[in-house]
N, C-alpha and C positions, 0 to 999 in steps of 0.2 A: 179700459185703462186710460187715464188721462195722457194726452200726448207728451207733456213734460216727464212724467214717470217712465213712460215707455222710452223716450230718448235717453234718459239717464240710464236705464237698465241696459239698453243697446250699447251705450258708451262704455259701461263697466264690462259687458261681455267681450266687447272688442279688445279692450285692454288685457283682459284675462287671457284671450286667445292669442294676442301677440306675444305675450309673456311665455305661453307655451311653445310657440314657435321658436323663440329664442332658445329656450331649454332644450327643444328637439334638435337644435344645431349641434349639440354635443354629440361626439361618437358614443355608440353603444356596443356593448358586447355581445348582446343577443340579436338573433336574426329579425329583420323587421317583420317577416311573416309570422312570427309567433305571437300569439295573443292570449291574455289570460281569460278566466272564467267571467261571466257576466256578474255584475254586482246585483245583489238582491236588495233592493232599495224600496220595494213596495210592501205595505202591510200585508201580513199573512203570506209571504212569498215562499215559494218551494220550487226546486228545479227538478226536471226529470233526469234521472241518470241514464244517459244514453249509451254508456260503456257496455250494458248487457242487452241492448236492443237486438232482438231476434225477428221481430215480424213488424208490419207496417203499423198495426194498431197498438197504442199505448194503452195499458190497462188504466182504469179510472184512478186507482190508488196511486199510480205513478205519474199521472198527467200533472204538468206543471201548474203553479197557482201564482197569479199576480193580482192583487186586489188593492185598490186605493183606501178602502175604508173597511170596518168591520163587516163581517158576513151577517146579513140580516136574517132573523129568524121568521119564517113565513109559513102559514099553514095553508095548504092547498084549497081548503074550503073557504078561506078568507080571503084568497088572492083575486084580484081583478085587473084586467089590462083595458086602459082607456085609450081611445083614439080621439084626438082633439086637433084644434087649429083649422087649417084651410081644407076641410072635408064638407061635402054636401050635408052630411048628418054626423053627429057625434056618435060613437059606438063604445060600448063597454061589454066585455066578454069575460066569463069565469073560466075556471080550469076545466071543468066537465065539458064545456062546449067546445073548447079547443081541442080536447081529446076526440071529440066526435067528427072533427072536420077530416077531409081527405089528407093523408099523410104521405111524406116521402123521406127517404133516408139518403144521406150523403156523406162520404168520406172526406174529411177535411183536416189538413195540417194547420194548426194555429201556432203563431209565433209572436211573442211579445216585441213590440217595436223597439224596445231597448235591449233585446237579447244580444249578448256579446258574441264575438267570434269565437265559436267553440262552446257557447254557452247552452245551458239546459233549459232555457225558457221557451221550449218548443216542444209539441207533442201532436199526436194524430188520433183521432177518434172517429167513429161513424155515429153521426148525429141524425135523430129522427124528429120530425116535427112538421109544420105546416109552412108553405110558401107565405112569406109576408105579404105578397101581392093579393092573396085571397081576401085578407082583411081590408086592404087598401081599396080593393075593388067593391067590396061590400059597403064601406063607408062613403065611396065616391070622392075622388080627389078633384078639387076645385082647379080649373085651368090656371097655369102660371105657378104651381107648386114646384120648388127646386130642390128643397132638401127635406128629410124626415129626421127629427131629433129623437133619438132612443134614450129613455130615461130610466135608470134602475132604482131600486128601492134601498140601495146603500147610501148612507149619509155620513158626511165628515166635513172638516174644516179645510179650507184652501188658503193659500197666501194672499189672494186677491179679493177674498169674500169676508164680509164681517160676521156672517152667521154660517151655519151648516147648509151645505149644498148637496145634492145627489150627483152621482157620476152620470153623465150625459154625453153622448156623441152623436153627430149628425152624418148621414150618408146621402149622396146625390140620389135623385128620385129614380134615374135609370138603373142604378145598382140595386136600389130598393125593390123595384119591380121585376128583376131578374128572378126567374122561378127557382134558381139555386140559392138565393138568399132566403133563409128559413128562420122561423121561430121554433126552437127546438125544446122538447120536453123529455127526450131520452138521450142518453150518452152510452154508447156500446151496448144498446139493448136493455137497459134499466133506466128508471127514473133519474134525472140528473142530480147527482149529489148537491147537497147544499152549498158546498165550498166552490162548486162549478156553476151555479146559477139557478137552482131550484125556486120556483117550479118551471120557469121559462126563461130562456135567453135568446139572444139573437146569435145567428151564426152567419157572417159575412165572408163567404169563401173567397181566399186569395188576398185578403186585406188584413192588415196587422191586427192582433187580437183585441185591442182597445175598442174597435168598432163592433165587435161581438158582445154587446151589452148584457151583463148578467142581471138576473133578479128583475126582469124587465117589468116596468109599472105603467109606462105610459109612451105613447108614440104621437108626436106632434108634427103636423105638416106645415112647412114654412115656405113662404114665397120669396124668402130672402137668405142670405148667408147667415149661418149661426155664429155669433160673436161671443158665446159662453166660455166659461174658463176652460173646459177641457178641449175646446177647439182652438183656442188662440194662445193659451199660456202653456199648455202641454202638448206633447206629441206634434211639435212644429219643428220642421227642418230649418235649420239657420245657417246660412252661408256668408262669409265675409266678402264684401265688394270693396272697391276703391273708395266708395263714399258709402257709409251706413252698412246695412245688412239686408240679406234677402230671406224672407221667411215664407214657408208654405206649409200647409197642414199635411200630415202624413196619411197614406191610405194604403196603396198596393204594396204587397210584399215583394222583395227582391229576390232574384235567383241567388241560391246559397248551397254550398257544399259543407259538409263537416266530417272530420275524421273521428271515427268511434273507436277503432283499435288499430294500432297500438295506443296506449294512453300515454300522456305526458310523463317522461322520465321512466317508463317501462323498460326492463331489461329482457332482450330476447336472445334465443339460442341461435347458433349459426346453422341455420336450415331454412327451407322455404317457408314463407309466411304469408297469410292472407290478410292483406290491409282492408279494413272495412269502414263503411260510412253510410251516411244518408245525405240526399240533395233534394231541395224543393224549390219551387218557382212561382208561387202565388197562383194567379189566374191562369198562367201558362203551364207548360210541362217541361220537366227535365228531358233533354235529348241527349246529353253527353256530360260525361264526368271524367275529368283528366286528374292523374296523380303524378307528382314529381317527388323523387326520393333523394335529390341532389340539391335541396334548397331552392328549387324553382328553375333549373336550367333546361332540363329535358323533360317533357311531359308525355305520359303515355295514357292510353285510353283504358278506363276501367269498365268493368262489366256491370250492367245494370240488371238487378236481380228480380225485377218486377217490371211489367208493362207501365211506361209513364202515362200519367193522367193529369189533367188540371187539378188544382187544389191540394194535391196530395203528394207526400215525398215519396222517393224511391230509395231502396237500399242498393248499395253498390259494393263491388269487391274488386281487389287487383291483387293477383298473385305475384309475389316479389321474392327473389332469392338474393340475400346480401352477398355482396362481392367478398366480404371479409368482416372481420371484427371492427368496431369503432362506433363512433357517434353520428347519427343520421338525423334528418330532419325531412318528414313526409308532409307534403302539401297537397291540397285538393281544391279544384275549381269546377264550377258547373256552367252549362250553357243551356239556355231554354229555346223553346220553339221559335221565338222571335229573333233569335241570334244574339241574345244579350248574354255576356260573359261577366263573371266577377271581376272587379278591379284588383290590382295587386296590392294595393294599399288604400287607406282612408283618404278621402278628399281632404288635402291640407287646409282648405278653406272653410270646411265645415267644423263648427264648434258646438254642436248638440251632441247628444249620446245616442241617437237613433240611427236605424238603417245600417246596421254594422254588417256589412256584406262583403269585406274583402277576404282574401285567401285564408282559409284555416290551416294552420301548420302545427305539428306535434314533434317534439324532439324525443328521441329514444336512443338506446345503446344496444348494439349486438355484441355479445361476449363470446 
């Protein structure tokens, strides 16, 4: 993007953000902890209904969907994956050859970077495929490679492009070489459904879902930072400074807890009730979930229902006996193994719609 255009855009964003701050100064009748559902802004979007979540694994038919462009129609026998760029030798591999390579399975929670507080753009599956490093070692990386650009077969128009472009994201070489970064061909024990990336997709565990590129077509080794559209115009954290703005690309998921039951506006009887939820922490693991049923004043430990592990959410529960009838707000927050805990509210200087990681809260009534 030309510098003049970027400066104009940043100025417009700054003015819009300042106007939001002014509006936010007016009092609100709703608690600050309460947030609405995620907006479904992507083509072909669908959320997972977490209210009925009973197990760690999300069935394929209920797994959330976020696509930028139309789902491509790909026949396995026609598909090829090419490795280009800074390799000692170029490489092309077909679907049958991928299936013959040593495989591994890994259970990973995937979350859209724009998933709202309490939103359904998050799910968990067991993915089976090959470690990306197998192919990188076969092609031979040239010294000095810094990033790998993963490009999908889906095509569409973007605001900064004059013609159709594919969806593409780049990941640092150390993340690409990690054995847990895989190219998956199975999802929960069956071939990946078309809407989730058939025949092959990346799974970059612990990073937001846009890096787990679907319908993988090519992998390009780069010795420089990727400045393509989906690395510089989308999935960028933008924060207001005294002069100008600070921008950084998104990657690692933040620690986050979500209340699953009760649901917003639900009516409960005057009896003991099990408050339930899920929590995840990206590359780390959840070590603690706390619950408050008084608007966030007194926090109590919830019980984790499964052993914490990296990349994967845990389910949690908290047994609560209401002191009487009335309206209540339950909030949840999680802490990971590095000691990171969710913030109480959104950073007031952030004016993008990503990394929505503050407390989730649900209002309900005891009758």
